[in-house]
Structures are given as structure tokens and as C-alpha cells.
N, C-alpha and C positions, 0 to 999 in steps of 0.2 A: 187769356181766354176772355171773350166778350159774349154777352147774351143779348140777343135781339128779339124783342117781342112786338108784334104788330097786332092791331085789333081787327085787321081785315087783310085777306090774302092779296088785295089790290096793291099793297105796298111792299110785300115781302121781297120780290125780285129786286126792285130798284134799291130798297134799303140795304139789302145784303150786299149788293155789288158796289154801292157807294162806300159802305163801311169797309169792304175788302180793298177798295181802291186807296183809301186813306191809310189803312192799316193792313197791308198785304201779308204780314207775317203772323197775324193773330188768327187763332182758331175761333170760329164764330158758331155759337149754338143758337138756333133760331126756332121760334114757335109762334103760334097764333093764339091770342086770347081775346075773344070777342067781347068779354066783359070789361076789358081794360078801357079806361077813360081816354087816355092819350092814344093818338094814332100809332106812334112809334115810341118804344122805350128801349134804351140801351144801357146795359150794366157792364161794368168791367170788373176784373179780378182785383182791382185796387179799391173796391168798395165805393166806387163813384158811379153815378148814373145821371142820365138826362133824358128828357122826353120831348117829343114834338107833338103839340096839340093845336088843332084848329080852333079859332074862337067861335063860340056859338053853342047852342044846345045839340046834344048827340043826334036827336031825331032830325033836326034841321040840317045838320052836316050830312047825315045819311041820305037826305033827299037831293043834295047837291049833285050836279052832273059828275059822273065818276071820273072822267078824264081830267076835269078841272080840279076835283078834290085830290086826285093823285098828284097832279102837277104842283099844287100848293104844298102838299106834305113833302114831296121830294125836294122842292126848292128850299123849304125851311130846314130840312135835314142836312142838305148840302151846306147851307150857310153855317149851321152849328158845327158840323164836322170840320169845315174849313177853318173856323175860328179856333176850335179845340186843337187841331193838328198844326195850326200855324202855316198853312200852305193852301194853294189853289190847284185844281186839276186842269190840265190843258183842255179837256173836253167838258169841263164843268160838271153839271149834274146829269149829263147824258150817260146812260148805261147800256144802250142798245149797240148792237154790232154793226148797224148800217146807218150811220149818221147822215150820209149823203142822200138817203131817201127823203129826209126832211127838207133838205135844200131843193131836191128835185121837185117835190110837191109844190113848193113856193114858186119855183120857176114856171111850172106848168100852169099855175094860177095867174101868172103874169105879174107877180110882185117884183118891183124894181130891186136891183142888186143891193143898194144901200139899205133899203128897208129890211131885206133878208138878213144882212149882217147885223143891223141894230137889234132885230128880233132875237136872233140866236145868241147874241152876246148878253142881252138884258134878261131874257126869259130863262135861259139855260146856262148862263155863266161861262159860256165857251170863250176861250181866249181869242183876241183879235187875230192872231196868227193862224189858229186852227179854223176860225170862221172863214177867213179868206181862202185857206186851202180847200175846205169843204165846198165852198161855192164854186171855186175854179174847176174842181174836179166834176162837180155836178153838171156844170155847163158843157164840159167836154163829153161827159157820158151822154147827155141829152142829144148832142150832135151825132155821136156814133150810133146811138140806138134809133135815130130817125130813119136809118137804112132798113130797119126790120119791120116785118109785118107781124105785129103782136097776135092778132086774131087768127091768122092762117099759118103762121110760122111756129117752129119749135126748135129746141136744141136737144142734143143727145149727149149724155155722159156715160162713159164706159169705165167701170172700176176694175183694176187689176190689183187685188189686195195683197201683194207680195213685195218684199224688199230683201236686199242682200243681208242686212242686219236691221235691228230696230234702234233708232236714235233715242238718246236718253230723254229728249224733250217731247217726243212724239206720242200722241194718243189716238192717231187715226187707226182705222181698221186695217191692219197689215200683219202678215205672217212671214217668218223667215222662209225664203224660197227653198232652201235646202231640205226643209221638212216636208215640202209638198211636191217635190219633183215627180214622184210616182203618181200624182193626181192632177198634173197640169193638163193632160189631154181631157180628163174627165171635166175639169173646170171649164176648159174652152168649149167642150161639147155643150155644157149647160148654158154658158154665156151666149154662144151662137144661137142656141134654141130660143133663149129669151129675146135676143135681138131680132130674130125672125118674127116673133110675136109682135114686137114693137113696130117693126116695119109694116106689118100687115094692118094693124089698127091705126097707124099714122099715115097711111098711103095718100090720104086726101090733103095732108098738110105739107108745108114747105119746110124742109130741113135747112136751117141757117148756119148752125155751128155744131161741131163735134169736138168733144174734149175727152181724151184718153188719159185717165189719171189713176191714182192709187193711194197708197202703195207706190210702186215703181213699175210702170208698164214695161220698161226695158229689162225687167227681171225675166221676162219671157225670152225664150231662144229666138233667133232670127226666123227660123221656119215657122214657129208658132205665131210670131208677130205677123208674118206674111199671111198665114192662114186667117187670122182675125181680120186684117185689113182687106183681104180679098173677099171675105164674107160680107163685110160692110158694103163694099162696092157692088156686090151682087144683089143685096137686099134693099139698099136705099138709093134714092135718086139724089145726085149731087148737083142738080140743075140750079138750085137756089143756095148752094153752100157758099158761105162767105169766109169760113175759117175752119181748119182742121188742126187741132193742137195735140201733140203727144208730150206729156210731161216726162221726158226721158229721165230727168232728175239726177240720180246718183251716177257719178262718173265711173264707179266700179261696176256698173251694170251695162255700160255702153261699149259697143265694139264697132269696128268699121262695117262688118257685115250687117249689123242691125241698122246702122245709119243708112246704108245702101238700100235696105228694104223700105225704110221710111221715105227716102227720096223717090224710089220706084213707084210708090203709091201717092206721090204728089203731096206729101205732108207739108203744110205751109208754115207751121210754127212749132218749135220744140223748146224745151227747157234743159239747161245744163246747170244744176244747182249746187254750188259749193257750200252755201250757208256761211262759210268763213274761209279765208285763205291763210289761217294760222294752223300749222300742223299740230301744235300742242292741243288745240281745241278740238280738232277733228278726232284725234286719238281719244280725248277725254269723253266726248259725247257718243262714241261708238260708230263713227263713219270710217269704214275701212278702205279709205283711199287717200292718196297724197295730194298735196297742192299741185304738184307737177301733173298728176292725173287729170286734174281739172283743166289745166292749161292745154295739155295735149288733146283732150277730148274736144274742147272748144275749137281748137285750130283744125282738128280733123273734120268737124262739122262744117266749118267754113270752107275747107278744101273741097268737100263734097257738094257744096252749093247751097247750104242752108243760109237764107238771108234774113230770117226772123228768129233770133235766138234770145231767149229770156234767161236771166240768172237770178236766183234767190239768195238773199243774205238775211241773217238774223242778228239784230243788235241786242246785246245783253247776254250772250252766251256765257256760261260759267268760266270764271278765270280771266275774261277779257277786259281790257281797259280801253279808253278812247284811242290810245296810240295803236292798239291792235286793229281797231276798225279803220283808222287812217291808213295803215299799211295794207289791209285787205282791199280798201277802195283804190289805192294806188295800183294794185295788181289788176283789179277789175277794169280800171280806166285804160290800161294797156291793151286789154282784150276788146274793149268797146262793144258790149252786147247791144242788141237792138232794143231790149227792154230790161229793166231792173226792178225787182220787187224786194222791198226792204220791210222785214217783219220786226216788230218789237217782241222779244221773247214772251210767250204766254205759257205758263207752267200749268199744264192740265193735270187733273186728279189722277188720271190713268197712266201718266208718264212715269218713267223710272226716276226722272229728276225730282218729281214731287214725292215719290215714295221714299227716296233717300233723304230728302229734306226732313220728312216727318220722322224718320228713324234716327236722325242725327248722324247719318253716315254720308260718305261720298261728297256731294256737292255743297253741303251746308256751309254758309258763310262766304260763298263766292259770288253772290248776286250783287249787281251794280246799284249805285245810288241813282236817284232820279236825275241829278245833275250830270253824271257821267253818261247816262243813257240819252239825255237831251243832246249832249255833245256828239254822240255817235249818230243820232238821227239827223242832226243838222249837217254833219259831215257828209252823210249819204245824200242829202238833198243837194248840197253843193256839187258833189261828184256827178250826180245825174244831170244837173244843169250844165256842167262843163262838157258832158258828152252829148248835149243837145236833146236830152230826154225830158219830157214834161209829165207831171203827175196826171194820171187818167182814171185811176180807181182807188178806192180806199175802203177799208173795213177794219173793225176792231174785234177783239176776242175777250172772253172772260179771263180773269187772272192775268191780264197783260201787264208786263213790267211798266211802272210809271204811268199807267193809264193812257198809254200812247195809242198808236194805230199802225196798221200795215198799209203801205202805199206802193202802188205800181206806177213806174215811170216808163215811158216809151217814146220812140220817135213818132212823129205826128201820124204817120200812115201805118204804124205797126202795133197799135194798141190791141190788147186781147179782148175781143167782144164778149166772149163767154165769161170772162172774169167780171165784167160789168153786169151781165145778166144774172149771175149767181147772187150778186149783191142787191140789185134793184128789183128783182122779182117781177119783171115786166112781161116775161114770156115763159111758157111752160118749158121745163127741162125734164125730159124723160131719162131715167137712169137705169142702167143694167149692171149686174154684177153683185157679188156678195157685199153687203153693207152699203150699197148705193141707195141714194135718197131721191125719189122723184118729187118734183114740185109742179103741180098742174095749176096754172093761173086761169081763173075764170074771168069773163069780161066784166062782171059786176058782182057785188056782194050778194050772197044768198044765205038763207037759213039752212043750217046743216040738218038733214033728216036724222031722226032718232035721238036728238039731243034733248036732255031733260030741261035745260035752260036754252032760251033762244040764243044761238051763237051764229053771228054773221061772219062770213069769211069770203074772200075771193081766191083763197089758196088752199089746195088739197095736197097733203103730203103722203107719200107711200114709202115706207122703209123696207128694203129687202133684208132678209135675215143675214146676220153678220158672219156666222160660222160657215166656213167653206164647205165642210162635209154636209151640213144641213142644206145649204144652198143647192148643192149638186143633187141631193136626194129629193128635194122638194121643188125642183125647177118647174114642173108642170103647174104647181099651185102658184108659184111666183109669176109665171107668165099669164096665168088666168087672172091674177090680180090686176095686171096692166089692162087687160081686156075689159074687166068690170069697171075699172076706174074711168076709162074712156066712155063707157056706156052711161055711167052715173053722171059724168060731166055733161054729156049730151042731154040727159033728162033734166038736169038743173038749168 
């Protein structure tokens, strides 16, 4: 057990996640004590403690620019933790999930490449390898996003929060499809109603990308998929559409009939996600399909004419060693997907994996060392390179194994534009469905109305209710929220 005390909420997020990155297995109790002299104080159950204190009088420090003060505290904390733990983190003191945004900002300011690398390595302790990766990806993102009209364009996310089963590591909003079969038509009724509202209030904008995610969209029957995609075509103009992705995902949810529906509607990009090609792991984490199912589904999709197929893998799944990842990558190389997304395992609080860790049951003791995870991620990079895939987007998650990252690799002309947009937050993404999250990007920072403190932002978030039954019952209120959000943005 560790106890983290900060004298200002300004430091709590970064301090907590840095501490968790160095000591992932420790339970951390956190609190704020404004009377505390030091900015950060950490106590352990071994009767040891250390503090991070900025030099100078308290009032003088309090008047310092907040972003500068935060940077100094986080940097000092990182250096102390690094010395205490005897190791460095690949992403240094960075705790945010979107490190490429920092590179992108520097590129847009016209800063030379070497200066960007020097800055991120010196100021944030990022390793040379990760700095070069982040910069390379930001440059590719910048080129891809140059095709979009940020001001007049938008993207659409559609959430299907159902799966055949719930994977042990998953914390997304999803429900077992078998429990909701008698409500599927009700859900689609509500979803189509919300999409109609969105189409109406967005009719003056250009729709650039559509992403059908979840959950597992192909949990829907072929006829229901057809109904949803037909409704989209009737309600939205595809004149400016650059990409339409369906995250088919689970092989046990994909059939020839469903793939034919997707092809008939001109779907340009799908995912067939094994996560691993080790049967023992698939069984362990609750994915009720076989390795052979993955192979057959992928080949069926190719046979039906899909030319842009993504596959997802997770490095660090329980019980796997670097040799397992090497074998998985060998099998993936034989299939040769058009893009490959490699995730470092992130154990979320709501996942079954985390719950079993805490209870001392199930998966405890099976998690990898940082060295083994590094070997897995390096192997994935080499595999992608051998297949002619280049890294094009990157993001990180809380509680990520080894403090690593998720990287998307793709053939040069087959990168997923929506994936970049969700990370870089350059264009509004309007979301429909239970648990879906809308992000409306404003052209410039504005003061939020009704805020007790002046809060400047250029991003407005709208969260749909997660519970499926509540979503269905409250669909008119959900749709009205979209309308009011657009009107508010217009006023701002």
C-alpha cells in the first residue's frame, strides 16, 4: 500500500499515474491536503516516505504559471521515482493518452524535427526510441489529416454495445448478445431515431468518416445490419465520405451472410480481431472461438473482396511469453492483413481480469515482466515492417502494462483516418448509441457558460446513457441533447 498526498489537485492525476507506472501492483490511497508544505508526499507501508517540494515561498510558488509549476513538480517526481525504482519509463514523465498531440503541435508551429526530439527527450524524459516513433507517427497523421475540412466536416461513430461474450480484459460498455435478443429491434429503433436527429442537425456539414464499433457490430444479425446500413444511406450524404469502417471484431460473430451485407453496402474497411493466435489464451480470456476460426474468417473476407482488413493483437495477455507472441506473429504474417494494431495490455478497473487480480483468484501471477513485454512489442514492430506496414497512429491507456503504447500499422494508402481523429481531436465526432461519446471541436477556445471558475475549452463532450434499456426509454431526450449541443456550439 502507498499513500499519495498532494497539496493541490493540479498534481493528483499525473502523480498517481506516474506512481502506478513505476509500481503497477501497489494499491494507492490518494488525498489532497492544501496545508501540506510539499507539493507531493508519498508514504509506503514500509514506513518510508519522500516529498517533492519546489524551492521558494509558498505564496511565490502559488503565483507561478500553473502549467510551469505542474511541469516542474511532475519532472521532479519522475526523477525521484526513477531513482527509487532503479528504472526509466519508455515514455518518461508523460501520463496522457495522446502523446502524439504534443508532437503535432510542435510540427504545426514549424519547429524543426531535431528540436522536437531534443525537447521531448530533455523536458519529458522520453526515450530516444519512443521520441522518434512519436514524431514519425505525428508526421504521417499530419499528412493524412490534411485531406479533411476541420471546420465544415465531421465524423460519425455508431455504437453497438453487444458481444458474444465479455473478454476478461475488457471494460468497454458491452452486454452479452444472448441476454438482449428480444430487445434488438427496440435498440435499432432507438438508434435509427437518434441517427435521424443527427443527420438533420448536421445536414450543412460534410461527413468524412463513419465508424461502426462497440461492442461487436457483427453481433447483429445480417438482416439487422442491413437495416442499419440502409438507414445510414437514406439519412446521410456520402458525397464527402473518405472511409466507412465496421469493427467486425470477433470471428465467432462473423458469417458469410453478414460479410455479404457489408460488401453490398460498400464498406471500405473491416477488422477481424484475434487478439492472439494461441488457443490456450483465447480459452483463458473468454473468447469463444478458435485460431482456425480466425484464419477461415479472414480468408472468407478476402474471398468476398475486402481489400482493407485490420487485425488487433494484445501483447501481455495472461500466461503468454515472448515465444507465444512470436508464434502469433508468424501466423498473422501468413495472412498478411492490410493493417495491424498492437495493444499493450491495459488492465482496467471494471475488467474481470482486475477483479480476479484483487481477489487473489484466476489470473494472479500470470502478468509479464517489462523485459518480456518489450520483446513482444519489438517483435510486433519487426513483423509489421516485414509486411510493409508503417506506424500511423499511437495512443496510450491508463494502467497499461510496462507503460507502453498501442500502435496502429498500415499500408501507406490504408491507414484508418477515424483512428487518427479520435486521438488528435481535430474534428468533431458525433456519436450515436448506448454509451457513445460525442466530441464537438470548436474552432477556438471559449469560456464555458455557467462555470464557477473560468474554464476555457475548445472541446465539448456529450455522453450517452450506457444502460441499453434506459437508452431505449430515453431516446427522445438523447436526440434532443444532440440538437441543443449543436445550437450551443453555434451560439459560442
